[in-house]
Gaussian input, Z-matrix of N, CA and C with variables (Angstrom, degrees):
# hf/3-21g

backbone

0 1
 N
 C     1     B1
 C     2     B2     1     A1
 N     3     B3     2     A2     1     D1
 C     4     B4     3     A3     2     D2
 C     5     B5     4     A4     3     D3
 N     6     B6     5     A5     4     D4
 C     7     B7     6     A6     5     D5
 C     8     B8     7     A7     6     D6
 N     9     B9     8     A8     7     D7
 C    10    B10     9     A9     8     D8
 C    11    B11    10    A10     9     D9
 N    12    B12    11    A11    10    D10
 C    13    B13    12    A12    11    D11
 C    14    B14    13    A13    12    D12
 N    15    B15    14    A14    13    D13
 C    16    B16    15    A15    14    D14
 C    17    B17    16    A16    15    D15
 N    18    B18    17    A17    16    D16
 C    19    B19    18    A18    17    D17
 C    20    B20    19    A19    18    D18
 N    21    B21    20    A20    19    D19
 C    22    B22    21    A21    20    D20
 C    23    B23    22    A22    21    D21
 N    24    B24    23    A23    22    D22
 C    25    B25    24    A24    23    D23
 C    26    B26    25    A25    24    D24
 N    27    B27    26    A26    25    D25
 C    28    B28    27    A27    26    D26
 C    29    B29    28    A28    27    D27
 N    30    B30    29    A29    28    D28
 C    31    B31    30    A30    29    D29
 C    32    B32    31    A31    30    D30
 N    33    B33    32    A32    31    D31
 C    34    B34    33    A33    32    D32
 C    35    B35    34    A34    33    D33
 N    36    B36    35    A35    34    D34
 C    37    B37    36    A36    35    D35
 C    38    B38    37    A37    36    D36
 N    39    B39    38    A38    37    D37
 C    40    B40    39    A39    38    D38
 C    41    B41    40    A40    39    D39
 N    42    B42    41    A41    40    D40
 C    43    B43    42    A42    41    D41
 C    44    B44    43    A43    42    D42
 N    45    B45    44    A44    43    D43
 C    46    B46    45    A45    44    D44
 C    47    B47    46    A46    45    D45
 N    48    B48    47    A47    46    D46
 C    49    B49    48    A48    47    D47
 C    50    B50    49    A49    48    D48
 N    51    B51    50    A50    49    D49
 C    52    B52    51    A51    50    D50
 C    53    B53    52    A52    51    D51
 N    54    B54    53    A53    52    D52
 C    55    B55    54    A54    53    D53
 C    56    B56    55    A55    54    D54
 N    57    B57    56    A56    55    D55
 C    58    B58    57    A57    56    D56
 C    59    B59    58    A58    57    D57
 N    60    B60    59    A59    58    D58
 C    61    B61    60    A60    59    D59
 C    62    B62    61    A61    60    D60
 N    63    B63    62    A62    61    D61
 C    64    B64    63    A63    62    D62
 C    65    B65    64    A64    63    D63
 N    66    B66    65    A65    64    D64
 C    67    B67    66    A66    65    D65
 C    68    B68    67    A67    66    D66
 N    69    B69    68    A68    67    D67
 C    70    B70    69    A69    68    D68
 C    71    B71    70    A70    69    D69
 N    72    B72    71    A71    70    D70
 C    73    B73    72    A72    71    D71
 C    74    B74    73    A73    72    D72
 N    75    B75    74    A74    73    D73
 C    76    B76    75    A75    74    D74
 C    77    B77    76    A76    75    D75
 N    78    B78    77    A77    76    D76
 C    79    B79    78    A78    77    D77
 C    80    B80    79    A79    78    D78
 N    81    B81    80    A80    79    D79
 C    82    B82    81    A81    80    D80
 C    83    B83    82    A82    81    D81
 N    84    B84    83    A83    82    D82
 C    85    B85    84    A84    83    D83
 C    86    B86    85    A85    84    D84
 N    87    B87    86    A86    85    D85
 C    88    B88    87    A87    86    D86
 C    89    B89    88    A88    87    D87
 N    90    B90    89    A89    88    D88
 C    91    B91    90    A90    89    D89
 C    92    B92    91    A91    90    D90
 N    93    B93    92    A92    91    D91
 C    94    B94    93    A93    92    D92
 C    95    B95    94    A94    93    D93
 N    96    B96    95    A95    94    D94
 C    97    B97    96    A96    95    D95
 C    98    B98    97    A97    96    D96
 N    99    B99    98    A98    97    D97
 C   100   B100    99    A99    98    D98
 C   101   B101   100   A100    99    D99
 N   102   B102   101   A101   100   D100
 C   103   B103   102   A102   101   D101
 C   104   B104   103   A103   102   D102
 N   105   B105   104   A104   103   D103
 C   106   B106   105   A105   104   D104
 C   107   B107   106   A106   105   D105
 N   108   B108   107   A107   106   D106
 C   109   B109   108   A108   107   D107
 C   110   B110   109   A109   108   D108
 N   111   B111   110   A110   109   D109
 C   112   B112   111   A111   110   D110
 C   113   B113   112   A112   111   D111
 N   114   B114   113   A113   112   D112
 C   115   B115   114   A114   113   D113
 C   116   B116   115   A115   114   D114
 N   117   B117   116   A116   115   D115
 C   118   B118   117   A117   116   D116
 C   119   B119   118   A118   117   D117
 N   120   B120   119   A119   118   D118
 C   121   B121   120   A120   119   D119
 C   122   B122   121   A121   120   D120
 N   123   B123   122   A122   121   D121
 C   124   B124   123   A123   122   D122
 C   125   B125   124   A124   123   D123
 N   126   B126   125   A125   124   D124
 C   127   B127   126   A126   125   D125
 C   128   B128   127   A127   126   D126
 N   129   B129   128   A128   127   D127
 C   130   B130   129   A129   128   D128
 C   131   B131   130   A130   129   D129
 N   132   B132   131   A131   130   D130
 C   133   B133   132   A132   131   D131
 C   134   B134   133   A133   132   D132
 N   135   B135   134   A134   133   D133
 C   136   B136   135   A135   134   D134
 C   137   B137   136   A136   135   D135
 N   138   B138   137   A137   136   D136
 C   139   B139   138   A138   137   D137
 C   140   B140   139   A139   138   D138
 N   141   B141   140   A140   139   D139
 C   142   B142   141   A141   140   D140
 C   143   B143   142   A142   141   D141
 N   144   B144   143   A143   142   D142
 C   145   B145   144   A144   143   D143
 C   146   B146   145   A145   144   D144
 N   147   B147   146   A146   145   D145
 C   148   B148   147   A147   146   D146
 C   149   B149   148   A148   147   D147
 N   150   B150   149   A149   148   D148
 C   151   B151   150   A150   149   D149
 C   152   B152   151   A151   150   D150
 N   153   B153   152   A152   151   D151
 C   154   B154   153   A153   152   D152
 C   155   B155   154   A154   153   D153
 N   156   B156   155   A155   154   D154
 C   157   B157   156   A156   155   D155
 C   158   B158   157   A157   156   D156
 N   159   B159   158   A158   157   D157
 C   160   B160   159   A159   158   D158
 C   161   B161   160   A160   159   D159
 N   162   B162   161   A161   160   D160
 C   163   B163   162   A162   161   D161
 C   164   B164   163   A163   162   D162
 N   165   B165   164   A164   163   D163
 C   166   B166   165   A165   164   D164
 C   167   B167   166   A166   165   D165
 N   168   B168   167   A167   166   D166
 C   169   B169   168   A168   167   D167
 C   170   B170   169   A169   168   D168
 N   171   B171   170   A170   169   D169
 C   172   B172   171   A171   170   D170
 C   173   B173   172   A172   171   D171
 N   174   B174   173   A173   172   D172
 C   175   B175   174   A174   173   D173
 C   176   B176   175   A175   174   D174
 N   177   B177   176   A176   175   D175
 C   178   B178   177   A177   176   D176
 C   179   B179   178   A178   177   D177
 N   180   B180   179   A179   178   D178
 C   181   B181   180   A180   179   D179
 C   182   B182   181   A181   180   D180
 N   183   B183   182   A182   181   D181
 C   184   B184   183   A183   182   D182
 C   185   B185   184   A184   183   D183
 N   186   B186   185   A185   184   D184
 C   187   B187   186   A186   185   D185
 C   188   B188   187   A187   186   D186
 N   189   B189   188   A188   187   D187
 C   190   B190   189   A189   188   D188
 C   191   B191   190   A190   189   D189
 N   192   B192   191   A191   190   D190
 C   193   B193   192   A192   191   D191
 C   194   B194   193   A193   192   D192
 N   195   B195   194   A194   193   D193
 C   196   B196   195   A195   194   D194
 C   197   B197   196   A196   195   D195
 N   198   B198   197   A197   196   D196
 C   199   B199   198   A198   197   D197
 C   200   B200   199   A199   198   D198
 N   201   B201   200   A200   199   D199
 C   202   B202   201   A201   200   D200
 C   203   B203   202   A202   201   D201
 N   204   B204   203   A203   202   D202
 C   205   B205   204   A204   203   D203
 C   206   B206   205   A205   204   D204
 N   207   B207   206   A206   205   D205
 C   208   B208   207   A207   206   D206
 C   209   B209   208   A208   207   D207
 N   210   B210   209   A209   208   D208
 C   211   B211   210   A210   209   D209
 C   212   B212   211   A211   210   D210
 N   213   B213   212   A212   211   D211
 C   214   B214   213   A213   212   D212
 C   215   B215   214   A214   213   D213
 N   216   B216   215   A215   214   D214
 C   217   B217   216   A216   215   D215
 C   218   B218   217   A217   216   D216
 N   219   B219   218   A218   217   D217
 C   220   B220   219   A219   218   D218
 C   221   B221   220   A220   219   D219
 N   222   B222   221   A221   220   D220
 C   223   B223   222   A222   221   D221
 C   224   B224   223   A223   222   D222
 N   225   B225   224   A224   223   D223
 C   226   B226   225   A225   224   D224
 C   227   B227   226   A226   225   D225
 N   228   B228   227   A227   226   D226
 C   229   B229   228   A228   227   D227
 C   230   B230   229   A229   228   D228

   B1=1.4404
   B2=1.5240
   B3=1.3196
   B4=1.4616
   B5=1.5291
   B6=1.3351
   B7=1.4631
   B8=1.5209
   B9=1.3272
   B10=1.4635
   B11=1.5234
   B12=1.3437
   B13=1.4611
   B14=1.5214
   B15=1.3217
   B16=1.4579
   B17=1.5262
   B18=1.3242
   B19=1.4599
   B20=1.5260
   B21=1.3266
   B22=1.4614
   B23=1.5201
   B24=1.3299
   B25=1.4577
   B26=1.5307
   B27=1.3246
   B28=1.4582
   B29=1.5170
   B30=1.3213
   B31=1.4593
   B32=1.5269
   B33=1.3257
   B34=1.4602
   B35=1.5138
   B36=1.3339
   B37=1.4635
   B38=1.5251
   B39=1.3220
   B40=1.4623
   B41=1.5182
   B42=1.3175
   B43=1.4707
   B44=1.5285
   B45=1.3310
   B46=1.4618
   B47=1.5164
   B48=1.3246
   B49=1.4638
   B50=1.5248
   B51=1.3310
   B52=1.4647
   B53=1.5268
   B54=1.3218
   B55=1.4631
   B56=1.5217
   B57=1.3252
   B58=1.4680
   B59=1.5223
   B60=1.3355
   B61=1.4635
   B62=1.5264
   B63=1.3203
   B64=1.4710
   B65=1.5246
   B66=1.3296
   B67=1.4612
   B68=1.5155
   B69=1.3295
   B70=1.4648
   B71=1.5267
   B72=1.3142
   B73=1.4670
   B74=1.5182
   B75=1.3169
   B76=1.4637
   B77=1.5257
   B78=1.3293
   B79=1.4612
   B80=1.5146
   B81=1.3146
   B82=1.4642
   B83=1.5281
   B84=1.3213
   B85=1.4674
   B86=1.5160
   B87=1.3254
   B88=1.4662
   B89=1.5259
   B90=1.3171
   B91=1.4648
   B92=1.5222
   B93=1.3323
   B94=1.4681
   B95=1.5153
   B96=1.3223
   B97=1.4660
   B98=1.5199
   B99=1.3330
   B100=1.4635
   B101=1.5271
   B102=1.3246
   B103=1.4651
   B104=1.5241
   B105=1.3153
   B106=1.4589
   B107=1.5341
   B108=1.3092
   B109=1.4649
   B110=1.5280
   B111=1.3381
   B112=1.4617
   B113=1.5253
   B114=1.3221
   B115=1.4678
   B116=1.5186
   B117=1.3375
   B118=1.4640
   B119=1.5260
   B120=1.3214
   B121=1.4695
   B122=1.5231
   B123=1.3400
   B124=1.4657
   B125=1.5275
   B126=1.3040
   B127=1.4725
   B128=1.5293
   B129=1.3160
   B130=1.4738
   B131=1.5285
   B132=1.3141
   B133=1.4624
   B134=1.5290
   B135=1.3092
   B136=1.4675
   B137=1.5245
   B138=1.3211
   B139=1.4608
   B140=1.5229
   B141=1.3314
   B142=1.4678
   B143=1.5216
   B144=1.3139
   B145=1.4689
   B146=1.5222
   B147=1.3259
   B148=1.4656
   B149=1.5298
   B150=1.3309
   B151=1.4635
   B152=1.5283
   B153=1.3219
   B154=1.4606
   B155=1.5271
   B156=1.3226
   B157=1.4613
   B158=1.5332
   B159=1.3069
   B160=1.4615
   B161=1.5252
   B162=1.3364
   B163=1.4679
   B164=1.5289
   B165=1.3250
   B166=1.4583
   B167=1.5297
   B168=1.3240
   B169=1.4622
   B170=1.5326
   B171=1.3301
   B172=1.4597
   B173=1.5244
   B174=1.3223
   B175=1.4627
   B176=1.5243
   B177=1.3216
   B178=1.4627
   B179=1.5219
   B180=1.3157
   B181=1.4643
   B182=1.5203
   B183=1.3309
   B184=1.4588
   B185=1.5151
   B186=1.3258
   B187=1.4648
   B188=1.5231
   B189=1.3281
   B190=1.4664
   B191=1.5326
   B192=1.3214
   B193=1.4647
   B194=1.5215
   B195=1.3143
   B196=1.4600
   B197=1.5297
   B198=1.3233
   B199=1.4688
   B200=1.5285
   B201=1.3129
   B202=1.4651
   B203=1.5308
   B204=1.3203
   B205=1.4533
   B206=1.5376
   B207=1.3207
   B208=1.4650
   B209=1.5262
   B210=1.3222
   B211=1.4760
   B212=1.5177
   B213=1.3145
   B214=1.4672
   B215=1.5270
   B216=1.3351
   B217=1.4622
   B218=1.5271
   B219=1.3160
   B220=1.4671
   B221=1.5286
   B222=1.2977
   B223=1.4626
   B224=1.5289
   B225=1.3177
   B226=1.4648
   B227=1.5205
   B228=1.3080
   B229=1.4797
   B230=1.5043
   A1=111.27
   A2=116.71
   A3=120.94
   A4=110.06
   A5=116.98
   A6=119.78
   A7=111.72
   A8=117.29
   A9=120.57
   A10=110.68
   A11=116.84
   A12=120.33
   A13=110.99
   A14=116.83
   A15=121.10
   A16=110.72
   A17=116.91
   A18=120.76
   A19=110.76
   A20=116.90
   A21=119.94
   A22=111.71
   A23=117.41
   A24=118.91
   A25=110.48
   A26=116.87
   A27=120.35
   A28=112.08
   A29=115.69
   A30=119.95
   A31=110.89
   A32=116.69
   A33=120.26
   A34=112.32
   A35=116.94
   A36=120.52
   A37=110.91
   A38=117.44
   A39=120.64
   A40=111.66
   A41=116.64
   A42=119.98
   A43=110.07
   A44=117.63
   A45=120.60
   A46=112.40
   A47=116.82
   A48=120.51
   A49=111.00
   A50=116.73
   A51=119.98
   A52=111.12
   A53=117.34
   A54=120.33
   A55=110.36
   A56=117.66
   A57=120.68
   A58=111.14
   A59=117.11
   A60=120.18
   A61=111.64
   A62=116.66
   A63=120.12
   A64=110.39
   A65=116.71
   A66=120.21
   A67=112.12
   A68=117.00
   A69=120.43
   A70=110.94
   A71=116.83
   A72=120.07
   A73=112.43
   A74=116.22
   A75=120.16
   A76=110.16
   A77=117.04
   A78=120.58
   A79=112.69
   A80=117.20
   A81=120.40
   A82=110.52
   A83=116.83
   A84=119.61
   A85=111.96
   A86=116.60
   A87=120.15
   A88=111.21
   A89=116.62
   A90=119.72
   A91=110.34
   A92=117.02
   A93=120.80
   A94=111.82
   A95=116.81
   A96=120.19
   A97=111.17
   A98=116.37
   A99=119.54
   A100=110.93
   A101=117.48
   A102=120.34
   A103=110.87
   A104=117.76
   A105=119.67
   A106=111.26
   A107=116.36
   A108=119.72
   A109=110.62
   A110=116.26
   A111=119.94
   A112=111.17
   A113=117.62
   A114=120.99
   A115=110.20
   A116=116.71
   A117=119.58
   A118=111.22
   A119=117.11
   A120=120.56
   A121=112.08
   A122=116.96
   A123=121.48
   A124=109.51
   A125=117.48
   A126=119.52
   A127=113.67
   A128=117.07
   A129=118.88
   A130=112.74
   A131=117.65
   A132=121.50
   A133=111.91
   A134=117.25
   A135=120.78
   A136=112.48
   A137=118.08
   A138=120.46
   A139=112.84
   A140=115.70
   A141=119.66
   A142=111.29
   A143=116.62
   A144=120.88
   A145=109.99
   A146=116.12
   A147=119.93
   A148=111.30
   A149=117.26
   A150=118.99
   A151=111.00
   A152=117.79
   A153=120.23
   A154=111.23
   A155=116.66
   A156=120.71
   A157=110.49
   A158=117.36
   A159=121.00
   A160=110.69
   A161=117.18
   A162=120.53
   A163=110.47
   A164=117.16
   A165=120.57
   A166=110.84
   A167=117.60
   A168=120.77
   A169=110.87
   A170=117.05
   A171=120.22
   A172=110.92
   A173=117.37
   A174=120.34
   A175=111.36
   A176=116.95
   A177=120.19
   A178=110.55
   A179=117.02
   A180=120.15
   A181=110.91
   A182=117.19
   A183=120.65
   A184=112.00
   A185=116.29
   A186=120.27
   A187=110.39
   A188=116.95
   A189=120.23
   A190=110.71
   A191=116.85
   A192=119.86
   A193=110.30
   A194=117.18
   A195=121.23
   A196=110.27
   A197=117.38
   A198=120.91
   A199=111.15
   A200=117.18
   A201=120.45
   A202=110.36
   A203=117.83
   A204=121.10
   A205=110.43
   A206=116.76
   A207=119.71
   A208=110.23
   A209=117.57
   A210=120.44
   A211=111.31
   A212=117.38
   A213=119.81
   A214=110.83
   A215=116.40
   A216=119.34
   A217=110.43
   A218=117.64
   A219=120.59
   A220=110.18
   A221=117.18
   A222=120.81
   A223=111.00
   A224=117.25
   A225=120.26
   A226=114.47
   A227=117.63
   A228=118.94
   A229=110.63
   D1=-43.41
   D2=-179.43
   D3=-67.92
   D4=-37.51
   D5=178.63
   D6=-64.77
   D7=-35.72
   D8=177.85
   D9=-65.93
   D10=-40.51
   D11=177.86
   D12=-65.58
   D13=-39.65
   D14=178.74
   D15=-65.18
   D16=-40.87
   D17=179.20
   D18=-65.91
   D19=-40.86
   D20=179.50
   D21=-68.86
   D22=-35.26
   D23=177.81
   D24=-68.64
   D25=-36.91
   D26=175.68
   D27=-65.00
   D28=-40.69
   D29=177.80
   D30=-65.06
   D31=-43.23
   D32=178.96
   D33=-63.86
   D34=-41.91
   D35=178.54
   D36=-65.45
   D37=-39.09
   D38=178.81
   D39=-66.35
   D40=-42.53
   D41=178.99
   D42=-66.29
   D43=-40.64
   D44=178.22
   D45=-62.35
   D46=-43.93
   D47=178.54
   D48=-65.19
   D49=-38.29
   D50=179.28
   D51=-66.53
   D52=-41.32
   D53=178.33
   D54=-64.24
   D55=-39.89
   D56=178.17
   D57=-63.23
   D58=-42.81
   D59=-179.81
   D60=-67.80
   D61=-40.69
   D62=178.46
   D63=-65.30
   D64=-42.91
   D65=178.63
   D66=-61.72
   D67=-41.12
   D68=177.92
   D69=-64.81
   D70=-41.16
   D71=178.39
   D72=-62.89
   D73=-42.92
   D74=178.56
   D75=-65.26
   D76=-43.59
   D77=-179.53
   D78=-62.64
   D79=-44.85
   D80=179.93
   D81=-68.40
   D82=-35.13
   D83=176.28
   D84=-63.13
   D85=-41.77
   D86=178.26
   D87=-66.98
   D88=-38.88
   D89=177.76
   D90=-63.32
   D91=-44.78
   D92=179.28
   D93=-61.92
   D94=-42.95
   D95=179.88
   D96=-64.96
   D97=-43.67
   D98=-179.97
   D99=-66.68
   D100=-37.35
   D101=179.07
   D102=-67.11
   D103=-41.44
   D104=178.58
   D105=-64.60
   D106=-38.42
   D107=177.49
   D108=-66.16
   D109=-41.20
   D110=179.46
   D111=-66.19
   D112=-39.44
   D113=178.51
   D114=-66.91
   D115=-36.48
   D116=177.95
   D117=-65.82
   D118=-33.44
   D119=179.74
   D120=-79.05
   D121=-36.64
   D122=-179.23
   D123=-133.13
   D124=83.16
   D125=-177.79
   D126=-63.08
   D127=-26.23
   D128=-179.10
   D129=-71.12
   D130=-17.10
   D131=179.40
   D132=-100.69
   D133=19.51
   D134=-174.69
   D135=-61.64
   D136=-39.37
   D137=-178.70
   D138=-64.50
   D139=-45.03
   D140=178.88
   D141=-65.34
   D142=-42.87
   D143=-179.17
   D144=-64.14
   D145=-42.97
   D146=-178.91
   D147=-64.51
   D148=-43.06
   D149=-179.32
   D150=-66.76
   D151=-39.79
   D152=176.21
   D153=-64.48
   D154=-38.30
   D155=178.88
   D156=-63.11
   D157=-41.45
   D158=-179.08
   D159=-66.10
   D160=-40.74
   D161=179.24
   D162=-63.81
   D163=-46.25
   D164=-179.30
   D165=-65.38
   D166=-40.51
   D167=178.28
   D168=-62.92
   D169=-38.17
   D170=177.78
   D171=-66.04
   D172=-38.84
   D173=177.47
   D174=-64.57
   D175=-40.61
   D176=178.20
   D177=-65.21
   D178=-42.07
   D179=178.13
   D180=-63.26
   D181=-37.15
   D182=177.78
   D183=-63.25
   D184=-43.27
   D185=178.68
   D186=-65.23
   D187=-40.91
   D188=179.37
   D189=-65.51
   D190=-40.67
   D191=177.95
   D192=-64.33
   D193=-41.35
   D194=177.43
   D195=-60.23
   D196=-42.89
   D197=179.89
   D198=-64.56
   D199=-40.99
   D200=178.88
   D201=-65.76
   D202=-40.24
   D203=178.68
   D204=-64.68
   D205=-40.69
   D206=177.03
   D207=-62.00
   D208=-40.59
   D209=177.92
   D210=-64.54
   D211=-39.38
   D212=178.31
   D213=-67.65
   D214=-39.95
   D215=177.38
   D216=-64.50
   D217=-39.19
   D218=178.17
   D219=-64.23
   D220=-29.56
   D221=179.94
   D222=-70.66
   D223=-40.67
   D224=-172.98
   D225=-97.32
   D226=-11.66
   D227=-178.01
   D228=-104.75

């Protein structure tokens, strides 16, 4: 019985971490696509758009890392 609970908690933590990583990848992909489109429309604003894109991408990566850490903690606690 305990082994089944341990296996299910491992499966849940793995699925949670995978969803967090996939969500971060999709979010950063959308940010990159929107930034490239914005730079193509206004090339003179490329520096501002690029810096904003980097900040937002870092925030998304932070949230994804936090989600993965929570999944790992749920696995071991």
